[in-house]
C-alpha positions as CSV (number, residue, x, y, z in Angstrom):
1,M,-139.7,-23.3,-63.1
2,M,-138.6,-26.8,-62.0
3,L,-137.5,-27.6,-65.5
4,R,-135.4,-24.5,-65.7
5,L,-133.6,-25.4,-62.5
6,D,-133.0,-29.0,-63.6
7,S,-131.6,-27.7,-66.9
8,L,-129.4,-25.3,-65.0
9,S,-127.9,-27.9,-62.8
10,S,-127.5,-30.3,-65.7
11,S,-125.8,-27.7,-67.8
12,V,-123.4,-26.9,-65.0
13,A,-122.6,-30.5,-64.6
14,L,-122.0,-31.0,-68.3
15,Q,-119.9,-27.9,-68.7
16,S,-117.5,-28.9,-65.9
17,P,-117.7,-32.6,-65.4
18,S,-114.3,-32.7,-63.7
19,L,-115.4,-30.3,-61.0
20,C,-118.9,-31.7,-60.3
21,G,-118.6,-35.2,-59.0
22,T,-121.1,-37.9,-58.7
23,G,-124.0,-37.8,-56.2
24,S,-122.1,-39.7,-53.6
25,L,-119.1,-37.4,-53.9
26,S,-121.4,-34.4,-53.6
27,S,-123.1,-35.7,-50.5
28,Q,-119.7,-36.3,-48.9
29,R,-118.4,-32.8,-49.7
30,S,-121.6,-30.8,-49.1
31,T,-119.6,-27.8,-48.0
32,R,-118.3,-27.4,-51.6
33,T,-121.7,-27.5,-53.3
34,T,-124.9,-25.4,-53.2
35,S,-128.1,-27.3,-52.4
36,L,-131.3,-26.3,-54.3
37,T,-134.7,-27.7,-53.2
38,F,-138.0,-27.4,-55.2
39,N,-141.1,-29.5,-54.8
40,G,-139.2,-32.1,-52.7
41,A,-136.4,-32.5,-55.3
42,V,-132.9,-31.8,-54.3
43,R,-130.3,-30.7,-56.7
44,F,-126.6,-30.1,-56.1
45,A,-124.5,-27.6,-58.0
46,P,-120.9,-26.8,-57.5
47,N,-120.1,-23.5,-55.7
48,P,-118.1,-21.5,-58.3
49,Y,-116.3,-19.5,-55.6
50,L,-115.1,-22.7,-53.8
51,V,-114.2,-24.4,-57.0
52,R,-112.1,-21.4,-58.0
53,K,-110.5,-21.3,-54.6
54,K,-109.7,-25.0,-54.9
55,R,-108.0,-24.4,-58.2
56,L,-105.9,-21.5,-56.8
57,S,-104.9,-23.5,-53.8
58,S,-103.8,-26.5,-55.9
59,V,-101.7,-24.2,-58.1
60,K,-100.1,-22.6,-55.1
61,C,-99.3,-26.0,-53.7
62,R,-97.6,-27.2,-56.9
63,Q,-95.7,-23.9,-57.1
64,S,-94.4,-24.4,-53.6
65,E,-93.3,-28.0,-54.4
66,Y,-91.5,-26.8,-57.5
67,F,-89.4,-24.2,-55.6
68,D,-88.7,-26.8,-52.9
69,Q,-87.4,-29.1,-55.6
70,Q,-85.3,-26.3,-57.1
71,R,-83.8,-25.5,-53.7
72,F,-83.0,-29.2,-53.1
73,I,-81.3,-29.4,-56.6
74,T,-79.3,-26.3,-56.0
75,A,-78.1,-27.4,-52.6
76,S,-77.2,-30.9,-53.8
77,A,-75.4,-29.9,-57.0
78,P,-71.7,-28.8,-56.6
79,N,-70.9,-25.3,-57.6
80,N,-67.7,-25.5,-59.6
81,S,-67.5,-21.8,-60.0
82,S,-66.9,-21.2,-56.3
83,F,-65.3,-24.3,-54.9
84,D,-63.2,-27.1,-56.4
85,S,-62.3,-30.6,-55.2
86,E,-59.3,-29.3,-53.4
87,T,-61.3,-27.0,-51.1
88,P,-61.1,-28.4,-47.5
89,P,-64.3,-29.1,-45.6
90,G,-65.5,-26.1,-43.7
91,A,-63.4,-23.6,-45.6
92,G,-66.5,-21.6,-46.5
93,S,-67.1,-20.9,-42.8
94,L,-63.7,-19.4,-42.2
95,P,-63.6,-15.7,-41.6
96,P,-62.1,-13.5,-44.3
97,R,-58.4,-12.5,-44.0
98,F,-57.2,-9.0,-44.1
99,F,-53.7,-7.6,-44.9
100,V,-52.9,-4.2,-43.4
101,G,-49.9,-2.0,-43.1
102,H,-48.8,1.6,-42.8
103,S,-46.1,3.3,-44.9
104,I,-44.0,6.4,-44.4
105,Y,-42.2,7.9,-47.5
106,K,-39.3,10.3,-47.2
107,G,-36.7,11.5,-49.6
108,K,-34.0,9.0,-48.6
109,A,-36.1,5.9,-47.9
110,A,-39.5,4.4,-47.2
111,L,-40.7,2.5,-44.2
112,T,-43.6,0.0,-44.2
113,V,-45.0,-1.4,-40.9
114,E,-47.0,-4.6,-41.0
115,P,-48.4,-6.7,-38.1
116,K,-48.0,-10.5,-38.2
117,A,-50.4,-12.7,-36.3
118,P,-49.4,-15.2,-33.6
119,E,-49.4,-19.0,-34.2
120,F,-51.4,-21.5,-32.2
121,T,-50.9,-25.2,-31.6
122,P,-53.8,-27.6,-30.9
123,L,-53.6,-29.6,-27.7
124,D,-54.9,-33.1,-26.9
125,S,-57.7,-31.5,-24.9
126,G,-59.1,-29.7,-28.0
127,A,-57.8,-26.3,-26.8
128,F,-55.2,-24.2,-28.4
129,K,-51.9,-22.8,-27.1
130,V,-49.8,-19.9,-28.5
131,S,-46.7,-21.5,-30.1
132,R,-45.3,-18.3,-31.4
133,E,-46.1,-14.7,-30.5
134,G,-46.9,-12.3,-33.3
135,F,-44.6,-9.5,-34.3
136,V,-44.4,-6.3,-36.3
137,L,-42.4,-6.4,-39.5
138,L,-40.5,-3.3,-40.5
139,Q,-39.4,-3.0,-44.2
140,F,-36.9,-0.4,-45.2
141,A,-36.4,0.4,-48.9
142,P,-33.8,2.9,-50.1
143,A,-34.8,5.7,-52.5
144,A,-34.1,5.1,-56.2
145,G,-35.2,8.5,-57.4
146,V,-37.8,11.2,-56.8
147,R,-40.7,9.4,-55.0
148,Q,-39.3,6.1,-56.2
149,Y,-38.0,3.3,-54.0
150,D,-36.0,0.2,-54.7
151,W,-37.9,-2.6,-53.0
152,S,-35.6,-5.2,-54.4
153,R,-33.0,-3.9,-52.0
154,K,-35.3,-3.7,-49.0
155,Q,-34.1,-4.8,-45.6
156,V,-36.4,-6.2,-42.9
157,F,-36.5,-6.2,-39.2
158,S,-39.0,-8.0,-37.0
159,L,-40.0,-6.3,-33.7
160,S,-41.0,-8.6,-30.9
161,V,-43.6,-7.7,-28.4
162,T,-40.9,-6.7,-25.9
163,E,-39.2,-4.5,-28.4
164,I,-42.5,-2.9,-29.3
165,G,-43.1,-2.2,-25.6
166,N,-39.6,-0.5,-25.6
167,L,-40.6,1.8,-28.4
168,I,-43.9,2.7,-26.8
169,S,-42.3,3.6,-23.5
170,L,-39.5,5.8,-24.9
171,G,-39.3,9.3,-23.4
172,S,-39.0,12.3,-25.6
173,R,-35.2,12.4,-25.4
174,E,-34.6,8.7,-25.0
175,S,-33.1,6.3,-27.5
176,C,-32.9,2.5,-27.9
177,E,-31.1,-0.1,-30.0
178,F,-32.0,-3.6,-31.0
179,F,-29.6,-6.3,-32.2
180,H,-30.8,-9.4,-34.2
181,D,-28.9,-12.4,-35.5
182,P,-31.4,-14.5,-37.6
183,F,-29.0,-17.5,-37.4
184,K,-28.3,-17.4,-33.7
185,G,-27.8,-20.9,-32.3
186,K,-27.2,-22.3,-35.9
187,S,-24.2,-23.0,-38.0
188,D,-24.3,-19.6,-39.7
189,E,-24.4,-17.7,-36.4
190,G,-22.7,-14.3,-36.7
191,K,-22.8,-14.2,-40.4
192,V,-25.9,-11.9,-40.5
193,R,-26.0,-8.9,-38.2
194,K,-28.9,-6.5,-37.9
195,V,-28.9,-3.4,-35.7
196,L,-31.9,-1.0,-35.4
197,K,-31.4,2.3,-33.7
198,V,-34.2,4.7,-32.7
199,E,-32.9,8.1,-31.6
200,P,-34.5,11.5,-31.1
201,L,-33.9,14.1,-33.8
202,P,-31.6,17.0,-32.8
203,D,-34.4,19.6,-32.9
204,G,-36.8,17.3,-31.0
205,S,-39.3,17.2,-33.9
206,G,-39.4,13.4,-34.1
207,R,-37.2,10.3,-34.2
208,F,-34.6,8.8,-36.4
209,F,-34.9,5.2,-37.5
210,N,-31.6,3.7,-38.7
211,L,-31.3,0.0,-39.8
212,G,-27.8,-1.4,-40.4
213,V,-27.4,-4.8,-42.0
214,Q,-24.2,-6.8,-42.5
215,N,-24.7,-10.0,-44.4
216,K,-21.6,-12.0,-45.0
217,L,-23.5,-14.7,-46.8
218,I,-24.3,-12.5,-49.8
219,N,-21.7,-9.8,-49.1
220,V,-24.1,-7.0,-48.2
221,D,-23.3,-4.1,-45.9
222,E,-26.0,-1.5,-46.0
223,S,-27.4,1.2,-43.8
224,I,-30.9,2.7,-44.4
225,Y,-32.2,5.6,-42.3
226,I,-35.4,7.6,-42.3
227,P,-36.6,10.5,-40.1
228,I,-40.0,10.1,-38.4
229,T,-41.9,13.2,-37.4
230,R,-43.6,13.4,-34.0
231,A,-47.0,13.0,-35.6
232,E,-45.9,9.9,-37.6
233,Y,-44.4,8.4,-34.5
234,A,-47.6,9.0,-32.6
235,V,-49.5,7.1,-35.3
236,L,-47.0,4.2,-34.9
237,T,-47.2,4.0,-31.1
238,S,-51.0,4.2,-31.2
239,A,-51.1,1.3,-33.7
240,F,-48.6,-0.6,-31.5
241,N,-50.7,-0.1,-28.4
242,F,-53.8,-1.4,-30.2
243,I,-52.2,-4.5,-31.8
244,L,-50.1,-5.6,-28.9
245,P,-52.7,-7.8,-27.1
246,Y,-53.5,-9.5,-30.5
247,L,-49.9,-10.3,-31.0
248,L,-49.9,-12.1,-27.7
249,G,-53.0,-14.0,-28.7
250,W,-55.1,-12.7,-25.8
251,H,-57.9,-11.7,-28.2
252,A,-58.5,-15.5,-28.9
253,F,-58.8,-16.1,-25.1
254,A,-61.1,-13.2,-24.6
255,N,-63.4,-14.3,-27.4
256,S,-63.6,-17.8,-25.9
257,I,-64.8,-16.6,-22.5
258,K,-68.4,-17.4,-21.6
259,P,-70.4,-16.1,-18.6
260,D,-70.3,-19.5,-16.8
261,D,-66.6,-20.1,-17.4
262,A,-65.7,-18.8,-13.9
263,N,-67.9,-21.5,-12.3
264,N,-66.6,-24.2,-14.6
265,V,-63.0,-23.3,-13.8
266,N,-63.6,-23.6,-10.1
267,S,-65.5,-26.9,-10.4
268,T,-63.6,-28.8,-13.1
269,N,-60.0,-27.6,-13.1
270,R,-59.1,-28.4,-9.5
271,R,-55.5,-29.0,-10.4
272,Y,-55.0,-25.3,-11.2
273,R,-56.5,-23.9,-8.0
274,G,-53.1,-23.9,-6.3
275,D,-51.7,-21.6,-8.9
276,Y,-54.0,-18.8,-7.9
277,E,-52.5,-16.3,-5.4
278,W,-55.7,-15.9,-3.4
279,T,-56.0,-19.7,-2.8
280,R,-52.7,-20.0,-1.0
């Protein structure tokens, strides 16, 4: 029986010499071997389950290192398919831009309404200030056929926030008129004249938009008109009401407010305290 055990341990050691170490190694890692004692003789044989577990854990470790290296290589290498050398730093973190508009098509003309965002100027303090308020761009295109419009002859008119407020507050029988001179205060002042009239339709079913343009620089004198139903005008006024605070830039201020800003204003901006009505 003793000879059989000796031969068993010897055969195990011979079959897997890389897994069964020397006697000193086996004594140091007794938890990874099985001890057999017979007639005072001690034999150490590797535990197959622990050896297998050791193999699996080592494979798993190498696999983890491989993927870590791949992630490092991917992060380090430039991706020419997405960015080029002209892409400014941080451009990938910018929010996506959206272009929206609303169009009304009639037999005589088409009208497209598009909001334009305000412009901000950075200050020395790191904050930003509105340098130009946003506006709503109206584009009038005359008809060139049945459901066809000549956009090469379009005329544009920019509605300021005050003019938008005028349109929103119109009564059912009220009208308004806006006059623009794009070159006002310049050498070509008076050479381009734009007049937008908004009047109620005779039957009260909507409003009448009429844009007249006189451009002496290119010898153009054109008038484009389009009727707007009550429902279509309701859509326009609803859109105007929604976009108006954004044209003023107030959304940027609202997004920058933090819960502790009220305390910070009172404690750090002492010079502005006198501007508050309730501090006087």
